[in-house]
C-alpha positions in Angstrom: 30.1 -96.9 85.4 31.8 -100.3 84.9 29.5 -103.4 85.0 30.5 -107.0 85.3 28.2 -110.1 85.7 28.2 -113.6 87.0 26.4 -116.3 85.1 25.6 -119.7 86.5 24.8 -121.3 83.2 22.4 -124.2 83.0 22.9 -127.0 80.5 19.3 -126.5 79.3 17.6 -123.2 78.3 14.5 -124.5 80.0 16.3 -124.3 83.4 17.3 -121.2 85.4 20.7 -119.7 84.5 21.4 -117.5 87.5 22.5 -114.0 86.6 24.0 -111.3 88.8 24.9 -107.8 87.7 27.6 -105.9 89.6 28.6 -102.2 89.4 32.3 -102.2 90.0 32.5 -98.5 90.9 29.7 -98.4 93.5 30.5 -102.0 94.6 26.8 -102.9 94.5 25.1 -105.9 93.1 22.3 -104.3 91.1 20.3 -107.3 89.8 19.9 -111.0 90.5 17.6 -113.1 88.4 17.1 -116.2 86.4 17.6 -116.1 82.6 16.7 -118.9 80.2 17.4 -119.1 76.5 20.6 -117.8 74.9 18.9 -114.8 73.3 17.6 -113.6 76.7 21.1 -114.0 78.2 22.8 -112.2 75.3 20.2 -109.3 75.2 20.4 -108.9 79.0 24.2 -108.7 79.0 24.0 -106.2 76.1 21.3 -104.1 77.7 23.1 -104.1 81.0 26.3 -102.9 79.3 28.3 -105.7 80.8 32.0 -105.5 80.0 33.1 -108.8 81.6 31.2 -111.9 82.6 32.4 -114.8 84.8 30.6 -118.0 83.7 30.2 -121.1 85.8 30.9 -123.6 83.0 33.9 -125.1 81.2 35.0 -122.9 78.4 36.3 -125.3 75.8 35.1 -126.1 72.3 34.8 -129.9 72.8 34.1 -131.6 76.1 37.3 -133.2 77.4 38.8 -133.8 80.8 41.3 -131.0 80.9 44.5 -130.8 82.9 43.0 -127.7 84.7 40.1 -129.9 85.9 42.6 -132.5 87.2 44.6 -129.8 88.9 41.5 -128.3 90.5 40.4 -131.7 91.8 43.9 -132.5 93.1 43.7 -129.3 95.1 40.4 -130.3 96.6 38.1 -128.2 94.5 34.9 -130.1 93.5 34.8 -129.3 89.7 33.0 -131.8 87.5 34.7 -133.1 84.3 33.3 -131.6 81.1 32.9 -135.2 79.8 30.4 -136.2 82.5 26.8 -136.6 81.4 25.0 -133.2 81.4 28.3 -131.4 81.6 28.8 -132.2 77.9 25.7 -130.2 77.0 26.7 -127.4 79.4 30.2 -127.2 77.9 28.8 -127.0 74.3 26.3 -124.3 75.3 29.0 -122.3 77.2 31.3 -122.4 74.3 28.7 -121.1 71.8 27.6 -118.4 74.2 31.1 -117.3 75.0 31.9 -117.0 71.3 28.8 -114.8 70.8 29.7 -112.7 73.8 33.3 -112.2 72.5 31.7 -111.0 69.2 29.9 -108.4 71.4 33.3 -107.3 72.9 32.4 -108.8 76.2 35.3 -110.5 78.0 34.4 -114.0 79.3 36.2 -115.9 82.0 35.6 -119.3 83.5 34.9 -119.8 87.2 33.5 -122.4 89.6 31.4 -120.7 92.4 31.7 -123.5 94.9 35.5 -123.6 94.5 35.6 -119.8 94.5 33.8 -119.6 97.8 36.0 -122.4 99.3 39.2 -120.6 98.2 38.0 -117.3 99.6 38.0 -118.7 103.1 34.5 -117.4 103.8 31.9 -119.9 104.9 28.9 -118.3 103.3 28.0 -115.9 100.5 27.0 -113.2 103.0 30.4 -113.2 104.7 32.1 -113.2 101.2 30.2 -110.0 100.3 31.2 -108.4 103.6 34.8 -109.4 103.2 35.0 -108.0 99.7 33.0 -104.9 100.9 30.3 -105.5 98.3 26.7 -104.8 99.0 23.5 -106.5 97.9 20.0 -105.3 98.6 18.4 -108.7 98.5 17.9 -111.4 101.1 20.1 -114.3 100.0 17.6 -116.7 101.6 15.0 -115.7 99.0 17.3 -116.7 96.1 17.7 -120.0 94.4 21.0 -121.8 94.3 21.6 -120.7 90.7 21.2 -117.1 91.7 23.5 -117.4 94.7 26.1 -119.1 92.4 25.7 -116.2 90.0 26.5 -113.7 92.8 29.7 -115.6 93.7 30.6 -115.6 89.9 30.0 -111.8 89.9 32.3 -111.4 92.8 34.9 -113.4 90.8 34.4 -111.0 87.9 34.8 -108.0 90.4 38.0 -109.5 91.8 39.3 -110.1 88.2 38.8 -106.5 87.1 40.0 -104.9 90.3 42.9 -107.3 90.8 42.1 -107.2 94.5 41.2 -110.7 95.2 41.7 -112.8 92.1 43.4 -116.2 92.0 43.3 -119.0 89.4 43.7 -122.7 89.0 46.0 -122.8 86.0 47.2 -125.4 83.5 48.2 -125.2 79.9 44.7 -125.9 78.7 42.8 -123.3 80.8 42.3 -121.2 83.9 39.5 -121.5 86.4 39.3 -118.2 88.3 38.7 -118.3 92.0 38.9 -115.9 94.9 41.7 -115.4 97.3 40.9 -114.1 100.7 41.4 -110.4 101.3 43.3 -109.5 104.5 40.9 -107.8 106.9 
């Protein structure tokens, strides 16, 4: 089995960080939940034997308005600058967490779920899952926004490892991975 995950990281450990676990081989989303503090996130990723995680947060050491953020915005993707208010805390938390995950031999990539859904050409998460032939045994309507964003992030991780539907917004200071639409 090969497991990837999506993490919609919250700036504060007191708020829900959406988490979705996906089995690449069976193409099933196995778990969707809220995680809170960094220890809970790290232990869940370790216990779930995740090999790659796509995080919805800027992955830079110090918050700065990157060229990749400018490029994304110029292409019509609604990314927020890492220097904006709570984004500063999110950026610092994401960097620390990604460093710890790297020490656990987990590959970490940056994504932006809203942009990934937009780039996929699918209007809703349900149609994205159908288009990528992934299944989930949950009612999306019962999930919070953070959990839904984690599912989209997990799809980005799936696309990254399978090379079937991955795309990226690139600049010399980073890559934000998004989804390209798969031909039906």
